[in-house]
Backbone as a printed PyTorch tensor [residue, N CA C, xyz], in Angstrom:
tensor([[[-22.0100, -23.7540,  -2.3290],
         [-21.7500, -22.9210,  -1.1710],
         [-22.5830, -21.6380,  -1.2700]],

        [[-23.2560, -21.2880,  -0.1910],
         [-24.0550, -20.0620,  -0.1500],
         [-23.1370, -18.8490,  -0.1390]],

        [[-23.5510, -17.8140,  -0.8400],
         [-22.7820, -16.5730,  -0.8910],
         [-23.2160, -15.7060,   0.2980]],

        [[-22.2700, -15.2520,   1.1170],
         [-22.6380, -14.3770,   2.2410],
         [-23.3610, -13.1250,   1.7510]],

        [[-24.3660, -12.7130,   2.5010],
         [-25.1700, -11.5500,   2.1220],
         [-24.3010, -10.3080,   1.9200]],

        [[-23.2680, -10.1120,   2.7440],
         [-22.4290,  -8.9220,   2.6140],
         [-21.7680,  -8.8630,   1.2380]],

        [[-21.4130, -10.0360,   0.6800],
         [-20.7720, -10.0560,  -0.6310],
         [-21.7860,  -9.8280,  -1.7490]],

        [[-22.9640, -10.4240,  -1.6120],
         [-24.0290, -10.1530,  -2.5900],
         [-24.3360,  -8.6590,  -2.6290]],

        [[-24.4850,  -8.0610,  -1.4440],
         [-24.8140,  -6.6470,  -1.3400],
         [-23.6820,  -5.7840,  -1.9020]],

        [[-22.4500,  -6.1520,  -1.5880],
         [-21.3000,  -5.3890,  -2.0980],
         [-21.2950,  -5.3760,  -3.6250]],

        [[-21.5520,  -6.5190,  -4.2300],
         [-21.5460,  -6.5920,  -5.6940],
         [-22.7330,  -5.8260,  -6.2710]],

        [[-23.8870,  -5.8870,  -5.5890],
         [-25.0360,  -5.0830,  -6.0230],
         [-24.6820,  -3.5970,  -6.0060]],

        [[-24.0960,  -3.1280,  -4.9050],
         [-23.7160,  -1.7210,  -4.7880],
         [-22.6350,  -1.3340,  -5.7970]],

        [[-21.7580,  -2.2610,  -6.0900],
         [-20.6670,  -1.9910,  -7.0310],
         [-21.2120,  -1.7010,  -8.4240]],

        [[-22.3950,  -2.2320,  -8.7190],
         [-23.0640,  -1.9780,  -9.9950],
         [-22.0940,  -2.2230, -11.1650]],

        [[-21.6410,  -3.4550, -11.2690],
         [-20.6280,  -3.8300, -12.2600],
         [-21.1540,  -3.6340, -13.6790]],

        [[-20.3950,  -2.9090, -14.4690],
         [-20.6700,  -2.7120, -15.8950],
         [-19.7590,  -3.6650, -16.6730]],

        [[-20.1690,  -4.1040, -17.8460],
         [-19.3740,  -5.0940, -18.5920],
         [-17.9250,  -4.6790, -18.8420]],

        [[-17.6720,  -3.3800, -19.0010],
         [-16.3220,  -2.9290, -19.3200],
         [-15.5670,  -2.3550, -18.1170]],

        [[-16.0910,  -2.5280, -16.9090],
         [-15.3980,  -2.0310, -15.7180],
         [-14.0400,  -2.6930, -15.5500]],

        [[-13.1430,  -1.9450, -14.9550],
         [-11.8390,  -2.4620, -14.5330],
         [-11.8470,  -2.3630, -13.0110]],

        [[-11.9360,  -3.5070, -12.3610],
         [-12.1790,  -3.5570, -10.9160],
         [-10.9660,  -4.1170, -10.1860]],

        [[-10.6190,  -3.4400,  -9.0940],
         [ -9.5970,  -3.9130,  -8.1620],
         [-10.3020,  -4.2440,  -6.8580]],

        [[-10.0760,  -5.4560,  -6.3530],
         [-10.6120,  -5.8130,  -5.0330],
         [ -9.4430,  -5.9900,  -4.0810]],

        [[ -9.5400,  -5.3040,  -2.9510],
         [ -8.5440,  -5.4020,  -1.8970],
         [ -9.0460,  -6.4200,  -0.8850]],

        [[ -8.2580,  -7.4610,  -0.6330],
         [ -8.6500,  -8.4790,   0.3370],
         [ -9.7780,  -9.3680,  -0.1370]],

        [[ -9.6370,  -9.9990,  -1.3070],
         [-10.7310, -10.8050,  -1.8530],
         [-10.9350, -12.1480,  -1.1740]],

        [[-10.0950, -12.4940,  -0.2170],
         [-10.2520, -13.7900,   0.4240],
         [-10.2000, -14.9110,  -0.5890]],

        [[-11.1480, -15.8300,  -0.5070],
         [-11.1700, -16.9840,  -1.4030],
         [-11.7780, -16.7330,  -2.7720]],

        [[-12.1690, -15.4940,  -3.0790],
         [-12.6330, -15.1620,  -4.4180],
         [-14.1260, -15.2520,  -4.6500]],

        [[-14.9260, -15.2840,  -3.5970],
         [-16.3770, -15.4130,  -3.7680],
         [-16.9570, -14.1900,  -4.4920]],

        [[-16.6210, -12.9850,  -4.0320],
         [-17.1140, -11.7880,  -4.7130],
         [-16.5330, -11.7060,  -6.1170]],

        [[-15.2810, -12.1060,  -6.2760],
         [-14.6410, -12.0820,  -7.5990],
         [-15.4280, -12.9130,  -8.5980]],

        [[-15.9010, -14.0540,  -8.1630],
         [-16.6840, -14.9180,  -9.0440],
         [-17.9650, -14.2110,  -9.4970]],

        [[-18.6340, -13.5280,  -8.5680],
         [-19.8490, -12.7810,  -8.9060],
         [-19.5270, -11.6230,  -9.8610]],

        [[-18.4430, -10.9270,  -9.5780],
         [-18.0510,  -9.7720, -10.3980],
         [-17.6520, -10.2140, -11.7990]],

        [[-16.7970, -11.2120, -11.8800],
         [-16.2950, -11.6470, -13.1900],
         [-17.4190, -12.1660, -14.0840]],

        [[-18.4650, -12.7120, -13.4890],
         [-19.6090, -13.1680, -14.2650],
         [-20.3750, -12.0270, -14.9260]],

        [[-20.1210, -10.7960, -14.5030],
         [-20.8060,  -9.6230, -15.0640],
         [-19.9180,  -8.8310, -16.0240]],

        [[-18.6550,  -9.1960, -16.1160],
         [-17.7230,  -8.4700, -16.9790],
         [-17.7240,  -9.0470, -18.3860]],

        [[-17.6020,  -8.1730, -19.3590],
         [-17.4650,  -8.5680, -20.7550],
         [-16.6030,  -7.4960, -21.4130]],

        [[-15.3140,  -7.7380, -21.4590],
         [-14.3860,  -6.7440, -21.9650],
         [-13.6840,  -5.9890, -20.8450]],

        [[-14.2150,  -6.0800, -19.6440],
         [-13.5840,  -5.4370, -18.5020],
         [-12.5430,  -6.3510, -17.8840]],

        [[-12.0920,  -5.9900, -16.6860],
         [-11.0750,  -6.8050, -16.0120],
         [-11.2850,  -6.7820, -14.5090]],

        [[-10.7610,  -7.7980, -13.8700],
         [-10.8080,  -7.9250, -12.4180],
         [ -9.3980,  -8.2490, -11.9390]],

        [[ -8.9620,  -7.5330, -10.9130],
         [ -7.6890,  -7.8100, -10.2470],
         [ -7.9680,  -7.9240,  -8.7590]],

        [[ -7.4470,  -8.9580,  -8.1320],
         [ -7.5880,  -9.1220,  -6.6960],
         [ -6.2220,  -9.1360,  -6.0420]],

        [[ -6.0730,  -8.3590,  -4.9620],
         [ -4.8270,  -8.3710,  -4.1930],
         [ -5.1540,  -8.7060,  -2.7490]],

        [[ -4.3140,  -9.5240,  -2.1640],
         [ -4.4980,  -9.9360,  -0.7800],
         [ -3.1250, -10.1500,  -0.1670]],

        [[ -2.9830,  -9.8070,   1.0920],
         [ -1.7180, -10.0380,   1.8060],
         [ -1.3770, -11.5300,   1.8730]],

        [[ -2.3830, -12.3500,   1.8670],
         [ -2.2060, -13.7910,   2.0740],
         [ -2.0330, -14.5440,   0.7550]],

        [[ -0.8630, -15.1190,   0.5570],
         [ -0.6290, -15.9420,  -0.6370],
         [ -1.5550, -17.1560,  -0.6370]],

        [[ -1.8950, -17.6650,   0.5400],
         [ -2.8070, -18.8030,   0.6440],
         [ -4.1890, -18.4260,   0.1100]],

        [[ -4.6860, -17.2600,   0.4980],
         [ -5.9860, -16.8120,  -0.0020],
         [ -5.9350, -16.5780,  -1.5090]],

        [[ -4.8470, -16.0240,  -1.9980],
         [ -4.7190, -15.7880,  -3.4370],
         [ -4.7720, -17.1170,  -4.1910]],

        [[ -4.1280, -18.1350,  -3.6800],
         [ -4.1770, -19.4590,  -4.3320],
         [ -5.5960, -20.0190,  -4.3340]],

        [[ -6.3050, -19.8770,  -3.2310],
         [ -7.7040, -20.3300,  -3.1720],
         [ -8.5440, -19.5800,  -4.1980]],

        [[ -8.3530, -18.2680,  -4.2520],
         [ -9.1220, -17.4450,  -5.1940],
         [ -8.7670, -17.7960,  -6.6360]],

        [[ -7.5040, -18.0200,  -6.9000],
         [ -7.0610, -18.3700,  -8.2600],
         [ -7.7230, -19.6730,  -8.7210]],

        [[ -7.8730, -20.6240,  -7.8150],
         [ -8.5510, -21.8820,  -8.1660],
         [-10.0400, -21.6420,  -8.4410]],

        [[-10.6440, -20.7260,  -7.6920],
         [-12.0710, -20.4460,  -7.8520],
         [-12.3410, -19.6510,  -9.1340]],

        [[-11.4810, -18.6720,  -9.4420],
         [-11.6760, -17.7890, -10.5940],
         [-10.3520, -17.6860, -11.3520]],

        [[-10.0420, -18.7120, -12.1560],
         [ -8.7330, -18.7450, -12.8070],
         [ -8.5170, -17.6510, -13.8490]],

        [[ -9.5650, -17.0650, -14.3860],
         [ -9.4110, -16.0500, -15.4220],
         [ -9.1060, -14.6550, -14.9020]],

        [[ -9.1520, -14.4610, -13.5940],
         [ -8.8830, -13.1460, -13.0140],
         [ -7.3820, -12.9740, -12.7840]],

        [[ -6.9760, -11.7430, -12.5380],
         [ -5.5770, -11.4770, -12.1670],
         [ -5.4870, -11.4550, -10.6540]],

        [[ -4.4940, -12.1310, -10.1290],
         [ -4.3130, -12.2520,  -8.6880],
         [ -2.8960, -11.8680,  -8.3190]],

        [[ -2.7570, -11.1990,  -7.1770],
         [ -1.4260, -10.8480,  -6.7020],
         [ -1.4250, -10.8510,  -5.1770]],

        [[ -0.4220, -11.5130,  -4.6140],
         [ -0.2380, -11.4870,  -3.1680],
         [  0.4980, -10.1930,  -2.8370]],

        [[ -0.2500,  -9.2190,  -2.3540],
         [  0.3230,  -7.9150,  -2.0170],
         [ -0.6280,  -7.1790,  -1.0830]],

        [[ -0.0610,  -6.3760,  -0.2240],
         [ -0.8510,  -5.4690,   0.5980],
         [ -1.0900,  -4.2010,  -0.2180]],

        [[ -2.1880,  -3.5110,   0.0340],
         [ -2.4900,  -2.3080,  -0.7410],
         [ -1.3560,  -1.2930,  -0.6170]],

        [[ -0.7470,  -1.2030,   0.5550],
         [  0.3160,  -0.2000,   0.7140],
         [  1.5640,  -0.5260,  -0.1050]],

        [[  1.6730,  -1.7590,  -0.5910],
         [  2.8180,  -2.1610,  -1.4170],
         [  2.4660,  -2.3430,  -2.8870]],

        [[  1.1960,  -2.2320,  -3.2240],
         [  0.7430,  -2.5360,  -4.5800],
         [  1.0410,  -1.3880,  -5.5420]],

        [[  1.6400,  -1.7300,  -6.6520],
         [  1.9330,  -0.7530,  -7.7120],
         [  1.5530,  -1.3660,  -9.0470]],

        [[  0.9240,  -0.5770,  -9.9090],
         [  0.6270,  -1.0240, -11.2630],
         [  0.3890,   0.2010, -12.1300]],

        [[  0.4140,  -0.0010, -13.4320],
         [  0.1760,   1.0980, -14.3670],
         [ -1.2960,   1.2380, -14.7260]],

        [[ -2.0900,   0.2130, -14.4300],
         [ -3.5110,   0.2380, -14.7870],
         [ -4.2700,   1.1930, -13.8740]],

        [[ -5.3020,   1.8040, -14.4240],
         [ -6.2270,   2.6120, -13.6440],
         [ -7.5600,   1.8800, -13.6330]],

        [[ -8.2250,   1.9110, -12.4980],
         [ -9.4490,   1.1420, -12.2840],
         [-10.6670,   2.0560, -12.2420]],

        [[-11.7960,   1.5340, -12.7110],
         [-13.0480,   2.2820, -12.6110],
         [-13.6250,   2.1600, -11.2120]],

        [[-13.3540,   1.0220, -10.5480],
         [-13.8990,   0.7840,  -9.2160],
         [-12.9040,  -0.0110,  -8.3810]],

        [[-12.8580,   0.3340,  -7.0940],
         [-12.0530,  -0.4050,  -6.1190],
         [-13.0090,  -0.8410,  -5.0160]],

        [[-12.9350,  -2.1180,  -4.6470],
         [-13.8110,  -2.7110,  -3.6350],
         [-12.9860,  -3.3090,  -2.5130]],

        [[-13.4750,  -3.1400,  -1.2920],
         [-12.9070,  -3.8380,  -0.1340],
         [-14.0650,  -4.1620,   0.8110]],

        [[-14.1350,  -5.4130,   1.2440],
         [-15.1930,  -5.8570,   2.1490],
         [-14.5540,  -6.2940,   3.4620]],

        [[-14.9710,  -5.6530,   4.5530],
         [-14.4660,  -5.9550,   5.8920],
         [-12.9430,  -5.8630,   5.9930]],

        [[-12.3440,  -4.9580,   5.2470],
         [-10.9000,  -4.7310,   5.3590],
         [-10.7040,  -3.7090,   6.4700]],

        [[-10.0600,  -4.1570,   7.5500],
         [-10.0330,  -3.3310,   8.7600],
         [ -9.0290,  -2.1890,   8.7420]],

        [[ -8.0920,  -2.1780,   7.8210],
         [ -7.0840,  -1.1210,   7.8620],
         [ -7.6950,   0.2580,   7.7130]],

        [[ -8.8840,   0.3660,   7.1280],
         [ -9.5050,   1.6670,   6.9260],
         [-10.1020,   2.2440,   8.2070]],

        [[-10.2680,   1.4260,   9.2520],
         [-10.8430,   1.9420,  10.4830],
         [-10.0350,   1.6460,  11.7330]],

        [[ -9.0130,   0.8150,  11.6540],
         [ -8.2310,   0.5110,  12.8520],
         [ -7.0420,   1.4440,  13.0370]],

        [[ -6.7410,   2.2190,  12.0050],
         [ -5.6630,   3.2070,  12.0650],
         [ -5.9190,   4.2310,  10.9690]],

        [[ -5.0830,   5.2320,  10.8800],
         [ -5.2610,   6.2200,   9.8200],
         [ -5.0060,   5.5660,   8.4630]],

        [[ -5.9840,   5.6590,   7.5540],
         [ -5.8070,   5.0820,   6.2230],
         [ -5.2580,   6.0890,   5.2060]],

        [[ -4.6460,   7.1680,   5.6710],
         [ -4.2090,   8.2570,   4.7820],
         [ -3.3470,   7.7430,   3.6330]],

        [[ -2.3480,   6.9400,   3.9220],
         [ -1.4370,   6.4470,   2.8830],
         [ -2.1780,   5.5790,   1.8680]],

        [[ -3.0100,   4.6620,   2.3530],
         [ -3.7430,   3.7670,   1.4640],
         [ -4.7520,   4.5360,   0.6060]],

        [[ -5.4300,   5.5100,   1.1950],
         [ -6.3890,   6.3050,   0.4300],
         [ -5.6860,   7.1050,  -0.6670]],

        [[ -4.5060,   7.6110,  -0.3700],
         [ -3.7350,   8.3200,  -1.3890],
         [ -3.3680,   7.3790,  -2.5410]],

        [[ -2.9440,   6.1730,  -2.2090],
         [ -2.6170,   5.1910,  -3.2480],
         [ -3.8480,   4.8330,  -4.0780]],

        [[ -4.9740,   4.6060,  -3.4100],
         [ -6.2110,   4.2490,  -4.1170],
         [ -6.6450,   5.3860,  -5.0340]],

        [[ -6.5440,   6.6170,  -4.5650],
         [ -6.9080,   7.7600,  -5.4190],
         [ -6.0780,   7.7450,  -6.7010]],

        [[ -4.8120,   7.3590,  -6.5990],
         [ -3.9520,   7.2780,  -7.7720],
         [ -4.2520,   6.0940,  -8.6720]],

        [[ -4.9030,   5.0680,  -8.1300],
         [ -5.2680,   3.8910,  -8.9190],
         [ -6.6130,   4.0480,  -9.6290]],

        [[ -7.4190,   4.9870,  -9.1760],
         [ -8.7380,   5.1990,  -9.7810],
         [ -8.6380,   6.1100, -10.9950]],

        [[ -9.3590,   5.7440, -12.0350],
         [ -9.4410,   6.6450, -13.1890],
         [-10.3380,   7.8220, -12.7920]],

        [[-10.2690,   8.9400, -13.5280],
         [-11.1680,  10.0530, -13.2130],
         [-12.6190,   9.5710, -13.1970]],

        [[-13.3300,   9.9520, -12.1440],
         [-14.7190,   9.5140, -11.9910],
         [-14.8590,   8.1440, -11.3490]],

        [[-13.7450,   7.4950, -11.0440],
         [-13.7790,   6.1640, -10.4320],
         [-14.2780,   6.2120,  -9.0010]],

        [[-14.6630,   5.0360,  -8.4930],
         [-15.2790,   4.9610,  -7.1660],
         [-14.6190,   3.9100,  -6.2850]],

        [[-14.5220,   4.2420,  -5.0080],
         [-14.0800,   3.3240,  -3.9660],
         [-15.3110,   2.8990,  -3.1800]],

        [[-15.4830,   1.5890,  -2.9800],
         [-16.6070,   1.0610,  -2.2090],
         [-16.0480,   0.1850,  -1.0960]],

        [[-16.3310,   0.5740,   0.1480],
         [-15.8830,  -0.1560,   1.3300],
         [-17.1170,  -0.6610,   2.0610]],

        [[-17.2350,  -1.9870,   2.2330],
         [-18.4340,  -2.5980,   2.8080],
         [-18.0780,  -3.2650,   4.1340]],

        [[-18.9760,  -3.0910,   5.1270],
         [-18.7540,  -3.6540,   6.4620],
         [-20.0090,  -4.3590,   6.9630]],

        [[-19.7830,  -5.4430,   7.7100],
         [-20.9060,  -6.1190,   8.3640],
         [-20.5780,  -6.4260,   9.8170]],

        [[-19.8720,  -5.5310,  10.4450],
         [-19.4930,  -5.6820,  11.8420],
         [-20.7490,  -5.8030,  12.7000]],

        [[-20.9140,  -6.9190,  13.4340],
         [-22.1320,  -7.1090,  14.2340],
         [-22.3660,  -5.9500,  15.2020]],

        [[-23.5190,  -5.3320,  15.0610],
         [-23.8850,  -4.2490,  15.9500],
         [-23.1380,  -2.9510,  15.7080]],

        [[-22.1820,  -2.9410,  14.7770],
         [-21.4100,  -1.7260,  14.6250],
         [-21.0450,  -1.3530,  13.2110]],

        [[-21.6800,  -1.9610,  12.2100],
         [-21.3200,  -1.6690,  10.8220],
         [-21.5200,  -0.1950,  10.5080]],

        [[-22.6130,   0.3840,  10.9930],
         [-22.8850,   1.7880,  10.7230],
         [-21.8520,   2.7060,  11.3440]],

        [[-21.4620,   2.4320,  12.5890],
         [-20.4700,   3.2970,  13.2320],
         [-19.0990,   3.1390,  12.5760]],

        [[-18.7600,   1.9280,  12.1610],
         [-17.4990,   1.7160,  11.4490],
         [-17.5250,   2.4870,  10.1280]],

        [[-18.6150,   2.3780,   9.3940],
         [-18.7240,   3.0730,   8.1100],
         [-18.6610,   4.5850,   8.3000]],

        [[-19.3080,   5.1180,   9.3260],
         [-19.2460,   6.5620,   9.5980],
         [-17.8040,   6.9900,   9.8670]],

        [[-17.0890,   6.2050,  10.6480],
         [-15.6890,   6.5030,  10.9500],
         [-14.8460,   6.4840,   9.6770]],

        [[-15.0610,   5.4840,   8.8310],
         [-14.3120,   5.3640,   7.5790],
         [-14.6640,   6.5090,   6.6280]],

        [[-15.9320,   6.8810,   6.5550],
         [-16.3390,   7.9930,   5.6930],
         [-15.6830,   9.2950,   6.1470]],

        [[-15.6060,   9.5100,   7.4630],
         [-14.9310,  10.7130,   7.9770],
         [-13.4590,  10.7060,   7.5710]],

        [[-12.8020,   9.5480,   7.7320],
         [-11.3820,   9.4550,   7.3650],
         [-11.1920,   9.7090,   5.8720]],

        [[-12.0720,   9.1430,   5.0500],
         [-11.9720,   9.3580,   3.6060],
         [-12.1510,  10.8390,   3.2900]],

        [[-13.1080,  11.4890,   3.9520],
         [-13.3330,  12.9150,   3.7470],
         [-12.1320,  13.7570,   4.1400]],

        [[-11.4320,  13.3320,   5.1780],
         [-10.2360,  14.0530,   5.6320],
         [ -9.0460,  13.8440,   4.7020]],

        [[ -9.1470,  12.8440,   3.8300],
         [ -7.9960,  12.5000,   2.9870],
         [ -8.3260,  12.5440,   1.4970]],

        [[ -9.1140,  13.5450,   1.1170],
         [ -9.2770,  13.8350,  -0.2960],
         [-10.4350,  13.1830,  -1.0230]],

        [[-11.3460,  12.5490,  -0.3070],
         [-12.4780,  11.8900,  -0.9520],
         [-13.7850,  12.5630,  -0.5590]],

        [[-14.7500,  12.5260,  -1.4700],
         [-16.1400,  12.8170,  -1.1420],
         [-16.7350,  11.4640,  -0.8000]],

        [[-17.3100,  11.3410,   0.3830],
         [-17.7750,  10.0220,   0.8280],
         [-19.1380,  10.1290,   1.4840]],

        [[-19.8950,   9.0540,   1.3280],
         [-21.1720,   8.9580,   2.0200],
         [-21.4090,   7.5150,   2.4240]],

        [[-22.2170,   7.3530,   3.4600],
         [-22.5400,   6.0310,   4.0000],
         [-23.8760,   5.5700,   3.4360]],

        [[-23.9320,   4.3020,   3.0750],
         [-25.1570,   3.6420,   2.6370],
         [-25.3650,   2.4830,   3.6060]],

        [[-26.5680,   2.3400,   4.1500],
         [-26.8310,   1.2750,   5.1160],
         [-27.9590,   0.3860,   4.6290]],

        [[-27.9080,  -0.8700,   5.0630],
         [-28.9680,  -1.7920,   4.7240],
         [-28.8520,  -3.1170,   5.4340]],

        [[-29.8850,  -3.5100,   6.1740],
         [-30.0000,  -4.8430,   6.7480],
         [-28.7710,  -5.2750,   7.5540]],

        [[-28.3260,  -4.4340,   8.4860],
         [-27.1830,  -4.7680,   9.3320],
         [-25.8400,  -4.5830,   8.6420]],

        [[-25.8640,  -4.0690,   7.4340],
         [-24.6450,  -3.8310,   6.6710],
         [-24.4870,  -2.3340,   6.4490]],

        [[-23.2770,  -1.9170,   6.1850],
         [-23.0330,  -0.5110,   5.8570],
         [-21.8910,  -0.4410,   4.8640]],

        [[-21.9490,   0.5890,   4.0270],
         [-20.9100,   0.7800,   3.0220],
         [-20.5490,   2.2520,   2.9430]],

        [[-19.3330,   2.4940,   2.5110],
         [-18.8680,   3.8420,   2.2130],
         [-18.6270,   3.8960,   0.7190]],

        [[-19.3160,   4.8190,   0.0580],
         [-19.0980,   5.0870,  -1.3680],
         [-18.2730,   6.3560,  -1.4170]],

        [[-17.1380,   6.3130,  -2.0950],
         [-16.2570,   7.4740,  -2.0990],
         [-15.6060,   7.6730,  -3.4620]],

        [[-15.4150,   8.9310,  -3.7930],
         [-14.7070,   9.3200,  -5.0200],
         [-13.6900,  10.3840,  -4.6360]],

        [[-12.5450,  10.3710,  -5.2870],
         [-11.5980,  11.4660,  -5.0340],
         [-12.2850,  12.8060,  -5.3190]],

        [[-12.0200,  13.8050,  -4.4860],
         [-12.6460,  15.1240,  -4.6690],
         [-12.4240,  15.6340,  -6.0700]],

        [[-13.4560,  16.2420,  -6.5950],
         [-13.3930,  16.7890,  -7.9320],
         [-13.7840,  15.7840,  -8.9880]],

        [[-14.1030,  14.5520,  -8.5940],
         [-14.4480,  13.4950,  -9.5550],
         [-15.9530,  13.2960,  -9.6670]],

        [[-16.7420,  14.1270,  -9.0420],
         [-18.1970,  13.9540,  -9.1040],
         [-18.7320,  13.3540,  -7.8330]],

        [[-20.0380,  13.2940,  -7.7420],
         [-20.6900,  12.7490,  -6.5380],
         [-20.4860,  11.2500,  -6.4210]],

        [[-20.4390,  10.7480,  -5.1690],
         [-20.4450,   9.2950,  -4.9950],
         [-21.6780,   8.7000,  -5.6430]],

        [[-21.5870,   7.4630,  -6.0610],
         [-22.6520,   6.7690,  -6.7970],
         [-23.9750,   6.7330,  -6.0820]],

        [[-24.9760,   6.1200,  -6.7140],
         [-26.3460,   6.1170,  -6.1910],
         [-26.4650,   5.4730,  -4.8400]]])
């Protein structure tokens, strides 16, 4: 199965390090998880999705990862992550993401990064700009990165340093 360009690009931007602890929100069937886990050595991957069906599909694709059927607004854990990824997760632009951004800030270790990737036809850049503004209003330093019809928001909680390259 061909990997969608948005997922390849998201993983490239994520710049996975062998010891990263990564949380993916809305991993679907686990395609990005498979790419990410192949780059980890000593790190960890956790995927959460509202859909138990998607979690089962992802678990079959990447059995060594941690999977949980949960929405981000309900997710609780003691682990802190170096990076949080979400691809085409609409909650960040269809309503105020204030609550979710607060939760994500608490899940990130100091210096950790949130990466939100969009490939909305004809509107990825405007969606990313809207999401970056919302992140900025809710405690993050954020910037938009664009490429080939795709757009991403790189964000870090304020005081944690500049967003990544």
